[in-house]
N, C-alpha and C positions, 0 to 999 in steps of 0.2 A: 672409637667407643663414642657416646656424645654424654653429657651429665642429663639430659631428659631421664626425668623421673628422680631423681637426687634431687635432695635437698644440701642445703651448704654445708653444712656439717659433716655429712656424708661423703661429699665428695673428698674435704678436707683429710678423711681420716683414710680415705683410699689412696690417695696423693701422699701422706706420711708413710701408711703401708708400703706403699711400691719403693719410694725413697730408701727407706729401712732394709725391705729386703734386697736391694741393689747397693748394700752397705754406707749408706750416707747415716751421720748423724743427722737427727731430726728433732727440732725444736715447734711445737705445736705453742701458737703463743695466743688461741683464743680458746675457751671453753667453758664450763660449769666449773673448772678449777683454776682456770687462768685468767687473768684481766690485767691487759698491758698498761704498763704505766706510761708508755709512750703513745700518745695519739698517732691512729695510720697505719704503725706496725704490721708486715705483711702476717698472713696465717702462718705460715711457714718459713722458718730458717734451717736450711738444711747444708750440710759441711762435710768437705769428701776430700782429703787432699790438699791439694793447692785450691781448691774451688769453694766459693760459697755462694748460696742461692737463697734468695728472700722470693717467695713465692705468695700470690694473691691471688686466691680462689675467687670468682665470680662465675657464678649460673646464669644461664638466659641471658637477658640484656643488661642484666647489672653491669655498672661502670663506676669505675672507681672514686671514692669520696675525695673532697680536695683536702683533707690532713693525712691520706692515702698519697695522692697524691705528689704531695708536700713532703711527706718523708721517703717516699720512693726515688724525688730528685736529690734529696740529701744524701742516701746510702748510694746512690748512681755517681754522685759529686767525690763519694767518699772509694770510689773504685768496686763496689758491690755490682753484682748482677740482679737486678730486679723484675721479674716476669709477671705477666696479670695469664691466670690460666684457666681456659673455661671447661676443660677436658682433661679426660686422665691419658688420652692421646696426644695432647701438648705437653704435658709434663713429660711422658717418655721422650718426644723428640727431642727436648730439651736436656734430660738427662744423657742422653746417646749422644749429643755433642759435646755437650762437657767431658764425659766419659772419652770421648777419642782424643780431646785435646788434653788429657791429662797422659 
């Protein structure tokens, strides 16, 4: 699946739905009601058993901003897994790998 034709918000919603369907607790950090206090925080935070995923959604040729890279570096130093996802297929592959490791 590609992100062609999807907006950022639509892909975030699809990713959140997929993770929830797979049994992950999902926090969507951006949206009309969500305004993160931490600059650069990822679009999604997903938790399941011993796994925590921080997921930044980018469509087309978008690249992470400097504050997003700084947040990701800090999260990785804390032992968290951070991913940039461009398609739902990207996320599916990540989730399957994580679930196999559990």
